[in-house]
C-alpha positions, 0 to 999 in steps of 0.5 A: 444929665447927658452923661447919665443918659448915655450911661443908661442907654448903653445897657439898653443897646446891648439888651436890644441885640440880645432880644434880637438874638433871642427873638431870631435865634433859629435864624442863627442856630439852624444855618450854623448847625446845618452847614456844620453838619453838612461839612462834617458829614462830607468830611467823613466821606472824603478819603483819608490820606496818611502821611508817613515821614522819615528823617535821614541825617547826612553823616560826615566821613569818619576819617578826618579830611586832613588824612583822607580828602574825599574825591566826591563832589561836596555839593550834596544838594545837587547829588540829592537832586540827581538821586531823586531823579534816578529813584523817581524814574519811571522804571523805579516807580512802576516797580514799586507800584507792582511790589506794593500793589499801589493805586489798584482802582486807578490802574484801569483808568490811567496810563502808566505815565499818569500813574507815575505822575500821580505817585511823584505827587504823593512823594515829598522830599524836603531838605533840612538845614540848621538855623545858623548854617547854610549847608545841608545836614538832613532831609525828609522823605514822606509818602502819602497813601490811603493806607497807613501801613502802606504809606509806612512800607513805601516810605521805608522802601524809598528810604532804603533806595536813597541810602543804597543809591547814595552809597552806590553813586559815591562809590561809582563816582570815586571809582570813576575819578580814580580810573580817570586819574589812572588814565591820565597817570598812564599818559603822563608816565609814557610822556615822562618816559619819552622825555627821559629817553630823549635826555638819555639819548642826548647825554649818550650822544654828547657824552663829555660835552654836557654842562655837568662835565665842564668841571671835570673837562677843565680838570682833565684839560689842566692835567693834560696840559700839565702832562704835555708840559712835562712831556715837552720838558722830558723831550727837551731833557732827552734831546739834551741828553742825546747831545751829551751822548753824541758828544761823549761818543765822538770824544770816545771815538777820538780817544780810540783813534789817538790810541790806535795811532799811538798818541798819548791821551792820558788816563782821564775820561772824555770831558763831556762826561765830566761836564755831564757829572758837573751838571747833574751834581749842580742840579742835585744841589739845587733840588736838595735845597728844596726837597728831601732825599726821598723825592723822586727827582733827587733819587733819579739824579743820584742814579744818573750821577752814579751811572755816570761815575760808573761809566767814567770809572769804566772809561778811565780803566779802559783808557788805562788798559789800552794805553798799556797794550797799545793795541787799538780795539777798533778794527782789531780782533773781536773779544774772545773772552768775557774780560775782552767784552767787559773792556769794550763795555764803555763804548757799547753802553754809550751806543746802547744809551744813544739808541735808548735816547732816540727811542725815548725821543720818539716816544716822547714826540708820539706822546706829545702828539697824543696829548695835543690831540686830547687837549684839542678834543677837550678844548672842543668839548669846552667850546661846544658846552654852551650849545649843549647846555642850551639844548639840554636846558630845553630837554630838561625843562620838558622833562622837569615839567613832565616829572612834576606833572607825573608826580602831581597825578601820582599823588592825586591818584593815591589820594583818590584810591584812599578815598575809594577804599574809604567809600568801599568800607562805608567810612565816607559820608553816608545817610543814616536814618535818624527817624524811622518811617512812622506809622501814621495814627491819623490822616494828614488830609483831609483835616476834618477838625479844621473843616468842622471849624470852617463849616461852623464858621460858615454856618454862623456867617450864613446865620448872621446874614439871614438874621440880619436880613429877616430883621431888616425886612420885618416891619413890626415894632418890638420896643417902645423906642422903635415906636417913638421913632415911628410915631412922633406922639408921646406914649400915654400908657402901655397895655401889658400882655394878658395871656390865658393860663393855657397860653402860658403853659404853651409858652413855657412848653415851647421855651423848654422845647427850644432850649432842649433843641438848642442844647441837643444841637450844641451837644451834637456839634460838641460830640462831632468835634470830639469825634473828629478830634479823636478819630479824624 
């Protein structure tokens, strides 16, 4: 029973609110319509602001970075902020104002700085980033104006300024980097030249004492020592040969003395000559067992043996001739003919060989002294080489450091020049207009459609408030339920309204008029919304 009563009471509850709405419909309709109409009218009197926008894409350089590395800072956001400060500077904005005759009504009331601040507020710069990447790929430039064409033109001008400023800034920064590297490279070149001059001067001053000449000095020293040993051996041989010649000369003089006094000496040559021949033949036999016939020592020994044998023959012939003539050659008359001169040749040849031997000994001794001096010099060079090596190591270390620094700067300068040429040819990173500045068809503000909705909502809230207030202040009873609540007495009967025909006609007419007014307000509101949507 209770469930059925609750089910039957629910429709009566909504019916109660419907009756309330019908009874006080004007308290809701008139405030809602009035507030909406006022907001709608005010919205149309507000100045329209048009927003023109362009999208600029940040294009990466066309040449791969593995071939040419850009020498411009990669942080585009910082460069964009710097460009924004330059483009939105007071001088630039005042020039744009004069160029497009902006804010003509405000110029008489605002100062130049205030106009610049106003224009900066009307310019919007928005960065665009890809969802999955954090680097900057594009950005938007927008300008707000009361004139759609003017907004488009100013946006196009700002876009052009950003593109030009980017090219100029990148080229200028690249050229400054190249100029800085040129300056550093020149300093490095001068430093390298100084180090080269120091190394060259050191090597010239200590030529022969350098570490790289140790091997050649050792070889030369070894060769000099070998030559010294050879010279000493040759000096010993020369002295030995001198002793032999002295002995031969003395023996020959003894022969001549014996012949002078008539003493018989036989027909043999002096024994010293035979001994020399035996010695030379023994050496020849010893060398022949080790070397071939073309060896220089063997040839020299054969020449000496031949010379000694020839001298022996001459001496034996001379002794035989002197024995027959029994006339002493020494102290006698001088040779009057070529035959007499030939007879005297053994003695003269021995004397000549003695003189040549003395001269050879002197030359050998002089050569030995020179070789010893040279050996001392090269030995001194080898002794000072460790000191020169340490000194040269310090100079070489500084030189290598300077050379390495110079080569690094040279590579960087060349790379920077390539990057600068890339920027001059506009092949580097640059801005490209992705969406040209649009011509706005509708103002971006005020949003009249939104204002209309807000006005209608405010009107409805005000109407609901008035409706609830009047209903709360009204003490009249409009239903049986309210009467039963007010009077705890059962209702015995209900008297229906008994209108006259005239009152019925008047009530019908009034209902029609109310309906017409409600429909008219609704149509006006719909027309206002439609107008705002189409033209607002």
